[in-house]
TORKOL-4160 file (C-alpha; in steps of 0.2 Angstrom, whole numbers, padded with zeros to 4 digits, m for minus):
467
<pt num="1" X="m0014" Y="0065" Z="m0160"/>
<pt num="2" X="m0025" Y="0050" Z="m0164"/>
<pt num="3" X="m0033" Y="0046" Z="m0147"/>
<pt num="4" X="m0040" Y="0029" Z="m0153"/>
<pt num="5" X="m0023" Y="0022" Z="m0158"/>
<pt num="6" X="m0015" Y="0030" Z="m0143"/>
<pt num="7" X="m0027" Y="0025" Z="m0129"/>
<pt num="8" X="m0034" Y="0010" Z="m0138"/>
<pt num="9" X="m0019" Y="m0001" Z="m0133"/>
<pt num="10" X="m0025" Y="0000" Z="m0115"/>
<pt num="11" X="m0036" Y="m0015" Z="m0113"/>
<pt num="12" X="m0047" Y="m0021" Z="m0100"/>
<pt num="13" X="m0043" Y="m0016" Z="m0082"/>
<pt num="14" X="m0028" Y="m0006" Z="m0088"/>
<pt num="15" X="m0039" Y="0006" Z="m0097"/>
<pt num="16" X="m0051" Y="0008" Z="m0083"/>
<pt num="17" X="m0037" Y="0011" Z="m0070"/>
<pt num="18" X="m0030" Y="0024" Z="m0082"/>
<pt num="19" X="m0047" Y="0033" Z="m0083"/>
<pt num="20" X="m0048" Y="0032" Z="m0064"/>
<pt num="21" X="m0030" Y="0040" Z="m0062"/>
<pt num="22" X="m0034" Y="0054" Z="m0075"/>
<pt num="23" X="m0051" Y="0058" Z="m0065"/>
<pt num="24" X="m0041" Y="0058" Z="m0049"/>
<pt num="25" X="m0028" Y="0070" Z="m0056"/>
<pt num="26" X="m0042" Y="0082" Z="m0062"/>
<pt num="27" X="m0051" Y="0081" Z="m0046"/>
<pt num="28" X="m0035" Y="0085" Z="m0037"/>
<pt num="29" X="m0033" Y="0101" Z="m0047"/>
<pt num="30" X="m0051" Y="0104" Z="m0044"/>
<pt num="31" X="m0049" Y="0103" Z="m0026"/>
<pt num="32" X="m0033" Y="0114" Z="m0027"/>
<pt num="33" X="m0043" Y="0127" Z="m0036"/>
<pt num="34" X="m0057" Y="0129" Z="m0023"/>
<pt num="35" X="m0044" Y="0126" Z="m0009"/>
<pt num="36" X="m0033" Y="0141" Z="m0015"/>
<pt num="37" X="m0046" Y="0152" Z="m0022"/>
<pt num="38" X="m0046" Y="0162" Z="m0006"/>
<pt num="39" X="m0028" Y="0167" Z="m0008"/>
<pt num="40" X="m0033" Y="0178" Z="m0023"/>
<pt num="41" X="m0050" Y="0184" Z="m0019"/>
<pt num="42" X="m0050" Y="0187" Z="0000"/>
<pt num="43" X="m0042" Y="0204" Z="m0002"/>
<pt num="44" X="m0054" Y="0211" Z="m0015"/>
<pt num="45" X="m0069" Y="0204" Z="m0006"/>
<pt num="46" X="m0065" Y="0211" Z="0011"/>
<pt num="47" X="m0060" Y="0228" Z="0004"/>
<pt num="48" X="m0077" Y="0228" Z="m0005"/>
<pt num="49" X="m0068" Y="0230" Z="m0022"/>
<pt num="50" X="m0078" Y="0216" Z="m0030"/>
<pt num="51" X="m0093" Y="0206" Z="m0025"/>
<pt num="52" X="m0089" Y="0188" Z="m0021"/>
<pt num="53" X="m0097" Y="0181" Z="m0036"/>
<pt num="54" X="m0088" Y="0192" Z="m0048"/>
<pt num="55" X="m0071" Y="0190" Z="m0039"/>
<pt num="56" X="m0072" Y="0171" Z="m0040"/>
<pt num="57" X="m0077" Y="0171" Z="m0058"/>
<pt num="58" X="m0062" Y="0183" Z="m0062"/>
<pt num="59" X="m0050" Y="0172" Z="m0052"/>
<pt num="60" X="m0056" Y="0156" Z="m0060"/>
<pt num="61" X="m0054" Y="0163" Z="m0078"/>
<pt num="62" X="m0037" Y="0169" Z="m0074"/>
<pt num="63" X="m0032" Y="0153" Z="m0066"/>
<pt num="64" X="m0037" Y="0144" Z="m0082"/>
<pt num="65" X="m0027" Y="0156" Z="m0093"/>
<pt num="66" X="m0012" Y="0155" Z="m0081"/>
<pt num="67" X="m0011" Y="0136" Z="m0085"/>
<pt num="68" X="m0014" Y="0138" Z="m0103"/>
<pt num="69" X="0000" Y="0151" Z="m0106"/>
<pt num="70" X="0012" Y="0145" Z="m0093"/>
<pt num="71" X="0022" Y="0135" Z="m0105"/>
<pt num="72" X="0024" Y="0149" Z="m0117"/>
<pt num="73" X="0029" Y="0162" Z="m0104"/>
<pt num="74" X="0038" Y="0152" Z="m0091"/>
<pt num="75" X="0043" Y="0135" Z="m0098"/>
<pt num="76" X="0039" Y="0119" Z="m0089"/>
<pt num="77" X="0051" Y="0120" Z="m0075"/>
<pt num="78" X="0039" Y="0117" Z="m0061"/>
<pt num="79" X="0031" Y="0102" Z="m0069"/>
<pt num="80" X="0048" Y="0094" Z="m0073"/>
<pt num="81" X="0053" Y="0097" Z="m0054"/>
<pt num="82" X="0038" Y="0087" Z="m0049"/>
<pt num="83" X="0042" Y="0073" Z="m0061"/>
<pt num="84" X="0060" Y="0072" Z="m0056"/>
<pt num="85" X="0055" Y="0068" Z="m0038"/>
<pt num="86" X="0051" Y="0050" Z="m0043"/>
<pt num="87" X="0063" Y="0038" Z="m0051"/>
<pt num="88" X="0054" Y="0036" Z="m0067"/>
<pt num="89" X="0068" Y="0027" Z="m0076"/>
<pt num="90" X="0069" Y="0014" Z="m0062"/>
<pt num="91" X="0050" Y="0012" Z="m0061"/>
<pt num="92" X="0051" Y="0005" Z="m0079"/>
<pt num="93" X="0059" Y="m0010" Z="m0072"/>
<pt num="94" X="0044" Y="m0015" Z="m0061"/>
<pt num="95" X="0026" Y="m0019" Z="m0066"/>
<pt num="96" X="0014" Y="m0006" Z="m0072"/>
<pt num="97" X="0002" Y="m0011" Z="m0058"/>
<pt num="98" X="0014" Y="m0006" Z="m0045"/>
<pt num="99" X="0017" Y="0010" Z="m0054"/>
<pt num="100" X="m0001" Y="0013" Z="m0054"/>
<pt num="101" X="m0001" Y="0010" Z="m0035"/>
<pt num="102" X="0013" Y="0023" Z="m0033"/>
<pt num="103" X="0003" Y="0036" Z="m0043"/>
<pt num="104" X="m0014" Y="0032" Z="m0035"/>
<pt num="105" X="m0006" Y="0034" Z="m0018"/>
<pt num="106" X="0001" Y="0051" Z="m0022"/>
<pt num="107" X="m0016" Y="0058" Z="m0028"/>
<pt num="108" X="m0027" Y="0051" Z="m0015"/>
<pt num="109" X="m0016" Y="0056" Z="0000"/>
<pt num="110" X="m0015" Y="0074" Z="m0007"/>
<pt num="111" X="m0034" Y="0075" Z="m0010"/>
<pt num="112" X="m0038" Y="0069" Z="0008"/>
<pt num="113" X="m0027" Y="0082" Z="0016"/>
<pt num="114" X="m0032" Y="0096" Z="0005"/>
<pt num="115" X="m0051" Y="0092" Z="0008"/>
<pt num="116" X="m0048" Y="0090" Z="0027"/>
<pt num="117" X="m0039" Y="0107" Z="0029"/>
<pt num="118" X="m0052" Y="0116" Z="0018"/>
<pt num="119" X="m0066" Y="0109" Z="0028"/>
<pt num="120" X="m0059" Y="0116" Z="0044"/>
<pt num="121" X="m0055" Y="0133" Z="0035"/>
<pt num="122" X="m0036" Y="0131" Z="0038"/>
<pt num="123" X="m0025" Y="0139" Z="0024"/>
<pt num="124" X="m0014" Y="0125" Z="0020"/>
<pt num="125" X="m0002" Y="0122" Z="0006"/>
<pt num="126" X="m0007" Y="0111" Z="m0009"/>
<pt num="127" X="0011" Y="0112" Z="m0014"/>
<pt num="128" X="0018" Y="0105" Z="0003"/>
<pt num="129" X="0004" Y="0091" Z="0002"/>
<pt num="130" X="0009" Y="0086" Z="m0016"/>
<pt num="131" X="0027" Y="0086" Z="m0012"/>
<pt num="132" X="0025" Y="0076" Z="0004"/>
<pt num="133" X="0014" Y="0063" Z="m0005"/>
<pt num="134" X="0027" Y="0061" Z="m0019"/>
<pt num="135" X="0040" Y="0058" Z="m0005"/>
<pt num="136" X="0029" Y="0046" Z="0004"/>
<pt num="137" X="0026" Y="0036" Z="m0012"/>
<pt num="138" X="0045" Y="0037" Z="m0017"/>
<pt num="139" X="0050" Y="0030" Z="0001"/>
<pt num="140" X="0037" Y="0016" Z="m0002"/>
<pt num="141" X="0046" Y="0011" Z="m0018"/>
<pt num="142" X="0063" Y="0012" Z="m0009"/>
<pt num="143" X="0056" Y="0002" Z="0005"/>
<pt num="144" X="0051" Y="m0012" Z="m0006"/>
<pt num="145" X="0064" Y="m0012" Z="m0020"/>
<pt num="146" X="0079" Y="m0006" Z="m0009"/>
<pt num="147" X="0084" Y="0006" Z="m0023"/>
<pt num="148" X="0083" Y="0025" Z="m0025"/>
<pt num="149" X="0065" Y="0030" Z="m0022"/>
<pt num="150" X="0067" Y="0049" Z="m0020"/>
<pt num="151" X="0077" Y="0062" Z="m0029"/>
<pt num="152" X="0083" Y="0070" Z="m0013"/>
<pt num="153" X="0093" Y="0083" Z="m0022"/>
<pt num="154" X="0078" Y="0090" Z="m0031"/>
<pt num="155" X="0067" Y="0087" Z="m0015"/>
<pt num="156" X="0080" Y="0098" Z="m0006"/>
<pt num="157" X="0078" Y="0112" Z="m0019"/>
<pt num="158" X="0059" Y="0112" Z="m0018"/>
<pt num="159" X="0060" Y="0111" Z="0001"/>
<pt num="160" X="0070" Y="0126" Z="0002"/>
<pt num="161" X="0058" Y="0135" Z="m0010"/>
<pt num="162" X="0043" Y="0130" Z="0000"/>
<pt num="163" X="0052" Y="0135" Z="0016"/>
<pt num="164" X="0059" Y="0152" Z="0011"/>
<pt num="165" X="0045" Y="0159" Z="0001"/>
<pt num="166" X="0033" Y="0162" Z="0016"/>
<pt num="167" X="0047" Y="0170" Z="0026"/>
<pt num="168" X="0051" Y="0181" Z="0010"/>
<pt num="169" X="0032" Y="0186" Z="0009"/>
<pt num="170" X="0031" Y="0190" Z="0027"/>
<pt num="171" X="0047" Y="0201" Z="0027"/>
<pt num="172" X="0043" Y="0210" Z="0011"/>
<pt num="173" X="0025" Y="0214" Z="0017"/>
<pt num="174" X="0032" Y="0222" Z="0032"/>
<pt num="175" X="0044" Y="0233" Z="0022"/>
<pt num="176" X="0032" Y="0238" Z="0009"/>
<pt num="177" X="0019" Y="0242" Z="0022"/>
<pt num="178" X="0032" Y="0253" Z="0031"/>
<pt num="179" X="0036" Y="0262" Z="0015"/>
<pt num="180" X="0018" Y="0264" Z="0009"/>
<pt num="181" X="0012" Y="0272" Z="0025"/>
<pt num="182" X="0026" Y="0285" Z="0024"/>
<pt num="183" X="0026" Y="0288" Z="0006"/>
<pt num="184" X="0007" Y="0288" Z="0003"/>
<pt num="185" X="m0002" Y="0302" Z="0013"/>
<pt num="186" X="m0019" Y="0295" Z="0011"/>
<pt num="187" X="m0023" Y="0288" Z="0028"/>
<pt num="188" X="m0039" Y="0281" Z="0023"/>
<pt num="189" X="m0030" Y="0267" Z="0013"/>
<pt num="190" X="m0024" Y="0260" Z="0030"/>
<pt num="191" X="m0039" Y="0262" Z="0040"/>
<pt num="192" X="m0048" Y="0245" Z="0044"/>
<pt num="193" X="m0067" Y="0243" Z="0043"/>
<pt num="194" X="m0069" Y="0256" Z="0029"/>
<pt num="195" X="m0088" Y="0257" Z="0026"/>
<pt num="196" X="m0088" Y="0257" Z="0007"/>
<pt num="197" X="m0079" Y="0252" Z="m0009"/>
<pt num="198" X="m0061" Y="0260" Z="m0011"/>
<pt num="199" X="m0057" Y="0275" Z="m0022"/>
<pt num="200" X="m0056" Y="0271" Z="m0041"/>
<pt num="201" X="m0036" Y="0270" Z="m0041"/>
<pt num="202" X="m0035" Y="0259" Z="m0026"/>
<pt num="203" X="m0049" Y="0248" Z="m0032"/>
<pt num="204" X="m0040" Y="0246" Z="m0049"/>
<pt num="205" X="m0024" Y="0241" Z="m0039"/>
<pt num="206" X="m0033" Y="0228" Z="m0028"/>
<pt num="207" X="m0042" Y="0220" Z="m0043"/>
<pt num="208" X="m0025" Y="0220" Z="m0053"/>
<pt num="209" X="m0015" Y="0212" Z="m0040"/>
<pt num="210" X="m0029" Y="0199" Z="m0037"/>
<pt num="211" X="m0029" Y="0196" Z="m0055"/>
<pt num="212" X="m0010" Y="0193" Z="m0055"/>
<pt num="213" X="m0011" Y="0181" Z="m0040"/>
<pt num="214" X="m0024" Y="0171" Z="m0049"/>
<pt num="215" X="m0014" Y="0170" Z="m0065"/>
<pt num="216" X="0002" Y="0166" Z="m0057"/>
<pt num="217" X="m0007" Y="0153" Z="m0046"/>
<pt num="218" X="m0013" Y="0145" Z="m0061"/>
<pt num="219" X="0004" Y="0145" Z="m0069"/>
<pt num="220" X="0013" Y="0138" Z="m0054"/>
<pt num="221" X="0000" Y="0126" Z="m0047"/>
<pt num="222" X="m0007" Y="0121" Z="m0064"/>
<pt num="223" X="0011" Y="0114" Z="m0068"/>
<pt num="224" X="0011" Y="0104" Z="m0053"/>
<pt num="225" X="m0005" Y="0095" Z="m0059"/>
<pt num="226" X="0003" Y="0093" Z="m0077"/>
<pt num="227" X="0018" Y="0085" Z="m0069"/>
<pt num="228" X="0007" Y="0072" Z="m0060"/>
<pt num="229" X="m0002" Y="0070" Z="m0077"/>
<pt num="230" X="0014" Y="0067" Z="m0086"/>
<pt num="231" X="0019" Y="0054" Z="m0073"/>
<pt num="232" X="0003" Y="0045" Z="m0076"/>
<pt num="233" X="0005" Y="0046" Z="m0095"/>
<pt num="234" X="0023" Y="0040" Z="m0095"/>
<pt num="235" X="0018" Y="0026" Z="m0083"/>
<pt num="236" X="0004" Y="0019" Z="m0094"/>
<pt num="237" X="0011" Y="0024" Z="m0111"/>
<pt num="238" X="0030" Y="0027" Z="m0110"/>
<pt num="239" X="0033" Y="0025" Z="m0129"/>
<pt num="240" X="0021" Y="0039" Z="m0133"/>
<pt num="241" X="0024" Y="0051" Z="m0119"/>
<pt num="242" X="0041" Y="0050" Z="m0112"/>
<pt num="243" X="0047" Y="0061" Z="m0126"/>
<pt num="244" X="0039" Y="0075" Z="m0136"/>
<pt num="245" X="0032" Y="0067" Z="m0152"/>
<pt num="246" X="0043" Y="0079" Z="m0163"/>
<pt num="247" X="0059" Y="0070" Z="m0156"/>
<pt num="248" X="0069" Y="0062" Z="m0170"/>
<pt num="249" X="0064" Y="0072" Z="m0185"/>
<pt num="250" X="0076" Y="0080" Z="m0197"/>
<pt num="251" X="0077" Y="0096" Z="m0186"/>
<pt num="252" X="0083" Y="0086" Z="m0171"/>
<pt num="253" X="0099" Y="0080" Z="m0181"/>
<pt num="254" X="0102" Y="0098" Z="m0188"/>
<pt num="255" X="0102" Y="0105" Z="m0170"/>
<pt num="256" X="0113" Y="0092" Z="m0163"/>
<pt num="257" X="0125" Y="0095" Z="m0178"/>
<pt num="258" X="0125" Y="0113" Z="m0174"/>
<pt num="259" X="0129" Y="0111" Z="m0156"/>
<pt num="260" X="0144" Y="0099" Z="m0160"/>
<pt num="261" X="0150" Y="0112" Z="m0173"/>
<pt num="262" X="0150" Y="0126" Z="m0160"/>
<pt num="263" X="0158" Y="0117" Z="m0147"/>
<pt num="264" X="0172" Y="0110" Z="m0158"/>
<pt num="265" X="0176" Y="0127" Z="m0164"/>
<pt num="266" X="0178" Y="0133" Z="m0147"/>
<pt num="267" X="0187" Y="0118" Z="m0139"/>
<pt num="268" X="0200" Y="0123" Z="m0126"/>
<pt num="269" X="0209" Y="0115" Z="m0112"/>
<pt num="270" X="0199" Y="0124" Z="m0099"/>
<pt num="271" X="0192" Y="0115" Z="m0083"/>
<pt num="272" X="0176" Y="0113" Z="m0094"/>
<pt num="273" X="0184" Y="0100" Z="m0105"/>
<pt num="274" X="0175" Y="0086" Z="m0096"/>
<pt num="275" X="0158" Y="0094" Z="m0100"/>
<pt num="276" X="0164" Y="0097" Z="m0118"/>
<pt num="277" X="0169" Y="0079" Z="m0120"/>
<pt num="278" X="0153" Y="0072" Z="m0111"/>
<pt num="279" X="0142" Y="0083" Z="m0122"/>
<pt num="280" X="0150" Y="0078" Z="m0138"/>
<pt num="281" X="0150" Y="0059" Z="m0134"/>
<pt num="282" X="0132" Y="0060" Z="m0128"/>
<pt num="283" X="0126" Y="0069" Z="m0144"/>
<pt num="284" X="0134" Y="0055" Z="m0154"/>
<pt num="285" X="0125" Y="0042" Z="m0144"/>
<pt num="286" X="0109" Y="0052" Z="m0146"/>
<pt num="287" X="0111" Y="0052" Z="m0165"/>
<pt num="288" X="0112" Y="0033" Z="m0165"/>
<pt num="289" X="0097" Y="0032" Z="m0154"/>
<pt num="290" X="0087" Y="0043" Z="m0166"/>
<pt num="291" X="0092" Y="0031" Z="m0181"/>
<pt num="292" X="0085" Y="0016" Z="m0170"/>
<pt num="293" X="0070" Y="0026" Z="m0163"/>
<pt num="294" X="0057" Y="0015" Z="m0171"/>
<pt num="295" X="0064" Y="0000" Z="m0162"/>
<pt num="296" X="0065" Y="0008" Z="m0145"/>
<pt num="297" X="0057" Y="m0001" Z="m0130"/>
<pt num="298" X="0050" Y="0009" Z="m0115"/>
<pt num="299" X="0066" Y="0007" Z="m0105"/>
<pt num="300" X="0076" Y="0014" Z="m0120"/>
<pt num="301" X="0065" Y="0029" Z="m0122"/>
<pt num="302" X="0069" Y="0034" Z="m0104"/>
<pt num="303" X="0087" Y="0031" Z="m0108"/>
<pt num="304" X="0085" Y="0043" Z="m0122"/>
<pt num="305" X="0076" Y="0055" Z="m0111"/>
<pt num="306" X="0090" Y="0054" Z="m0098"/>
<pt num="307" X="0103" Y="0057" Z="m0111"/>
<pt num="308" X="0095" Y="0073" Z="m0117"/>
<pt num="309" X="0094" Y="0079" Z="m0099"/>
<pt num="310" X="0113" Y="0076" Z="m0097"/>
<pt num="311" X="0117" Y="0085" Z="m0113"/>
<pt num="312" X="0106" Y="0101" Z="m0108"/>
<pt num="313" X="0114" Y="0100" Z="m0091"/>
<pt num="314" X="0132" Y="0100" Z="m0097"/>
<pt num="315" X="0127" Y="0114" Z="m0110"/>
<pt num="316" X="0120" Y="0125" Z="m0096"/>
<pt num="317" X="0137" Y="0123" Z="m0087"/>
<pt num="318" X="0147" Y="0127" Z="m0102"/>
<pt num="319" X="0137" Y="0142" Z="m0107"/>
<pt num="320" X="0140" Y="0151" Z="m0090"/>
<pt num="321" X="0159" Y="0151" Z="m0094"/>
<pt num="322" X="0164" Y="0166" Z="m0104"/>
<pt num="323" X="0181" Y="0160" Z="m0106"/>
<pt num="324" X="0175" Y="0144" Z="m0115"/>
<pt num="325" X="0163" Y="0153" Z="m0126"/>
<pt num="326" X="0169" Y="0171" Z="m0126"/>
<pt num="327" X="0157" Y="0177" Z="m0140"/>
<pt num="328" X="0140" Y="0183" Z="m0133"/>
<pt num="329" X="0131" Y="0179" Z="m0149"/>
<pt num="330" X="0138" Y="0161" Z="m0148"/>
<pt num="331" X="0132" Y="0159" Z="m0130"/>
<pt num="332" X="0115" Y="0165" Z="m0135"/>
<pt num="333" X="0114" Y="0152" Z="m0149"/>
<pt num="334" X="0119" Y="0139" Z="m0136"/>
<pt num="335" X="0105" Y="0145" Z="m0125"/>
<pt num="336" X="0093" Y="0144" Z="m0139"/>
<pt num="337" X="0099" Y="0126" Z="m0143"/>
<pt num="338" X="0096" Y="0121" Z="m0124"/>
<pt num="339" X="0079" Y="0128" Z="m0125"/>
<pt num="340" X="0076" Y="0117" Z="m0141"/>
<pt num="341" X="0083" Y="0101" Z="m0133"/>
<pt num="342" X="0072" Y="0104" Z="m0117"/>
<pt num="343" X="0057" Y="0105" Z="m0128"/>
<pt num="344" X="0058" Y="0086" Z="m0131"/>
<pt num="345" X="0058" Y="0082" Z="m0112"/>
<pt num="346" X="0049" Y="0097" Z="m0104"/>
<pt num="347" X="0033" Y="0095" Z="m0112"/>
<pt num="348" X="0014" Y="0091" Z="m0111"/>
<pt num="349" X="0001" Y="0088" Z="m0124"/>
<pt num="350" X="m0011" Y="0102" Z="m0127"/>
<pt num="351" X="m0026" Y="0092" Z="m0122"/>
<pt num="352" X="m0018" Y="0088" Z="m0105"/>
<pt num="353" X="m0015" Y="0106" Z="m0102"/>
<pt num="354" X="m0033" Y="0110" Z="m0106"/>
<pt num="355" X="m0039" Y="0097" Z="m0094"/>
<pt num="356" X="m0029" Y="0104" Z="m0080"/>
<pt num="357" X="m0034" Y="0122" Z="m0084"/>
<pt num="358" X="m0052" Y="0117" Z="m0084"/>
<pt num="359" X="m0051" Y="0108" Z="m0068"/>
<pt num="360" X="m0042" Y="0121" Z="m0058"/>
<pt num="361" X="m0052" Y="0135" Z="m0066"/>
<pt num="362" X="m0069" Y="0127" Z="m0062"/>
<pt num="363" X="m0063" Y="0122" Z="m0045"/>
<pt num="364" X="m0058" Y="0140" Z="m0041"/>
<pt num="365" X="m0076" Y="0146" Z="m0043"/>
<pt num="366" X="m0082" Y="0134" Z="m0029"/>
<pt num="367" X="m0079" Y="0132" Z="m0011"/>
<pt num="368" X="m0070" Y="0149" Z="m0008"/>
<pt num="369" X="m0080" Y="0155" Z="0007"/>
<pt num="370" X="m0072" Y="0145" Z="0022"/>
<pt num="371" X="m0054" Y="0150" Z="0019"/>
<pt num="372" X="m0058" Y="0168" Z="0014"/>
<pt num="373" X="m0066" Y="0171" Z="0031"/>
<pt num="374" X="m0050" Y="0165" Z="0039"/>
<pt num="375" X="m0039" Y="0176" Z="0028"/>
<pt num="376" X="m0050" Y="0191" Z="0029"/>
<pt num="377" X="m0055" Y="0191" Z="0047"/>
<pt num="378" X="m0045" Y="0179" Z="0058"/>
<pt num="379" X="m0026" Y="0182" Z="0054"/>
<pt num="380" X="m0026" Y="0200" Z="0061"/>
<pt num="381" X="m0036" Y="0207" Z="0075"/>
<pt num="382" X="m0041" Y="0222" Z="0064"/>
<pt num="383" X="m0051" Y="0221" Z="0048"/>
<pt num="384" X="m0040" Y="0220" Z="0032"/>
<pt num="385" X="m0038" Y="0238" Z="0025"/>
<pt num="386" X="m0036" Y="0243" Z="0007"/>
<pt num="387" X="m0017" Y="0246" Z="0009"/>
<pt num="388" X="m0014" Y="0229" Z="0017"/>
<pt num="389" X="m0024" Y="0220" Z="0004"/>
<pt num="390" X="m0014" Y="0228" Z="m0010"/>
<pt num="391" X="0003" Y="0226" Z="m0002"/>
<pt num="392" X="m0001" Y="0207" Z="0002"/>
<pt num="393" X="m0007" Y="0203" Z="m0015"/>
<pt num="394" X="0007" Y="0212" Z="m0023"/>
<pt num="395" X="0020" Y="0203" Z="m0013"/>
<pt num="396" X="0011" Y="0186" Z="m0017"/>
<pt num="397" X="0010" Y="0189" Z="m0036"/>
<pt num="398" X="0028" Y="0194" Z="m0037"/>
<pt num="399" X="0034" Y="0180" Z="m0027"/>
<pt num="400" X="0024" Y="0167" Z="m0036"/>
<pt num="401" X="0028" Y="0174" Z="m0053"/>
<pt num="402" X="0047" Y="0174" Z="m0050"/>
<pt num="403" X="0046" Y="0156" Z="m0043"/>
<pt num="404" X="0037" Y="0150" Z="m0058"/>
<pt num="405" X="0050" Y="0158" Z="m0070"/>
<pt num="406" X="0064" Y="0149" Z="m0060"/>
<pt num="407" X="0054" Y="0133" Z="m0061"/>
<pt num="408" X="0051" Y="0132" Z="m0042"/>
<pt num="409" X="0035" Y="0126" Z="m0035"/>
<pt num="410" X="0029" Y="0138" Z="m0021"/>
<pt num="411" X="0014" Y="0138" Z="m0009"/>
<pt num="412" X="0002" Y="0152" Z="m0014"/>
<pt num="413" X="m0007" Y="0149" Z="0002"/>
<pt num="414" X="0008" Y="0151" Z="0013"/>
<pt num="415" X="0015" Y="0166" Z="0003"/>
<pt num="416" X="m0001" Y="0176" Z="0004"/>
<pt num="417" X="m0005" Y="0171" Z="0022"/>
<pt num="418" X="0012" Y="0176" Z="0027"/>
<pt num="419" X="0011" Y="0193" Z="0018"/>
<pt num="420" X="m0006" Y="0197" Z="0026"/>
<pt num="421" X="0002" Y="0193" Z="0043"/>
<pt num="422" X="0017" Y="0204" Z="0039"/>
<pt num="423" X="0005" Y="0218" Z="0034"/>
<pt num="424" X="m0004" Y="0216" Z="0051"/>
<pt num="425" X="0013" Y="0216" Z="0061"/>
<pt num="426" X="0018" Y="0232" Z="0051"/>
<pt num="427" X="0002" Y="0240" Z="0056"/>
<pt num="428" X="0000" Y="0236" Z="0074"/>
<pt num="429" X="0015" Y="0225" Z="0079"/>
<pt num="430" X="0015" Y="0206" Z="0084"/>
<pt num="431" X="0000" Y="0209" Z="0096"/>
<pt num="432" X="m0011" Y="0213" Z="0080"/>
<pt num="433" X="m0010" Y="0195" Z="0076"/>
<pt num="434" X="m0024" Y="0183" Z="0082"/>
<pt num="435" X="m0013" Y="0169" Z="0091"/>
<pt num="436" X="m0026" Y="0155" Z="0089"/>
<pt num="437" X="m0027" Y="0157" Z="0070"/>
<pt num="438" X="m0008" Y="0159" Z="0068"/>
<pt num="439" X="m0006" Y="0143" Z="0079"/>
<pt num="440" X="m0018" Y="0133" Z="0068"/>
<pt num="441" X="m0010" Y="0138" Z="0052"/>
<pt num="442" X="0008" Y="0135" Z="0059"/>
<pt num="443" X="0002" Y="0117" Z="0065"/>
<pt num="444" X="m0005" Y="0113" Z="0048"/>
<pt num="445" X="0011" Y="0119" Z="0040"/>
<pt num="446" X="0021" Y="0108" Z="0052"/>
<pt num="447" X="0010" Y="0093" Z="0050"/>
<pt num="448" X="0007" Y="0094" Z="0031"/>
<pt num="449" X="0023" Y="0086" Z="0025"/>
<pt num="450" X="0024" Y="0071" Z="0038"/>
<pt num="451" X="0005" Y="0068" Z="0037"/>
<pt num="452" X="0005" Y="0067" Z="0018"/>
<pt num="453" X="0021" Y="0057" Z="0018"/>
<pt num="454" X="0013" Y="0044" Z="0030"/>
<pt num="455" X="m0003" Y="0044" Z="0020"/>
<pt num="456" X="0005" Y="0041" Z="0003"/>
<pt num="457" X="0017" Y="0028" Z="0010"/>
<pt num="458" X="0002" Y="0019" Z="0018"/>
<pt num="459" X="m0009" Y="0020" Z="0003"/>
<pt num="460" X="0005" Y="0013" Z="m0008"/>
<pt num="461" X="0008" Y="m0002" Z="0003"/>
<pt num="462" X="m0011" Y="m0005" Z="0003"/>
<pt num="463" X="m0014" Y="m0002" Z="m0015"/>
<pt num="464" X="0001" Y="m0014" Z="m0019"/>
<pt num="465" X="m0009" Y="m0028" Z="m0011"/>
<pt num="466" X="m0024" Y="m0026" Z="m0022"/>
<pt num="467" X="m0019" Y="m0019" Z="m0038"/>
């Protein structure tokens, strides 16, 4: 990409507002890094598996790698989910300065709440904070323009993911602890206040699960930052960033022709005929869009983006019906075509991925101590044992990894905190939990969404007056 020609079109105040927004996004991911570091390193520090300095460097490195490899391993589902919370297509109809006010309010509100909870050592969800901020800005847009400001369907999916993941972590930790204590005969694994480092195999397990949590945290939370960054890039330069720069080449036409050919060969009078006709007509329109691509306006670019999303959604419905496509190899071919079409909308430039990776990786190495103390010492009345640490990290890593694969944002903080609480309950019952800490975490959990919504809404209305 030619940075001079791409960003040189932003002149005067627009350029500096763009720079400020980019710095704010990087700072948000930096804060996210040191706010959530404790989720990965608390167990290895409190079980004496690693020294704190080594643990945070390991975690930071793996957070960095998690962001870098996330797209290749899991796709961009989490980032796209964040983008879809705001009505980007409708936002093209209002002035760019108002769009900047929307984006700025989201980032500032999220940073303020994250910093506040970190300062008081309260494990709080960066995901809840970001989603709440997006909802607040979207509601502000809706309040002013009387249109659709929030994608409530997508917000509902994300909300269920954020709500259920802590409950899943808590339950799974209890089950795994129960099984581990009965299958593993080494009672030392479950003794609190062990004086030295754990045995080699146990230590390897603890370091391995810590590494997995760090990697999956980077892959999930890094994509949230990428989603925010793509909102900024599409706001300032929609012609360059609303679609992957590869869109419209000869390969695009070839793949569209292949999809039409497959569907036409298997056309039936099944209930999916509506999806079939919808896909064929949208592909024809998309071909016309490609031929006129050089003359597209920002609004037309977003219409093309929306058309591609409609096509992929219809294909996802069709490919699930074995009666419509009885041949498995053909279904696999359609799945491959869906992935190819999504690469035009579900993307981020490599330099943006690198910026987010560096921000979250460096942030992970700083500011870890406050929340580590809460997780390691204040959730349960007893010191974290080797077994509890391993079980908690294993549950957190598997939950976050699965969620990233499904394209769902989850809270690393809530999943791990819930898993540790579950391990404490499995060891000594509910009475083994420290009520004041659990109460503080629960209050922060309940307040995060409404507070971040109000903060973002207020900042949007304020910024709108001055920008």
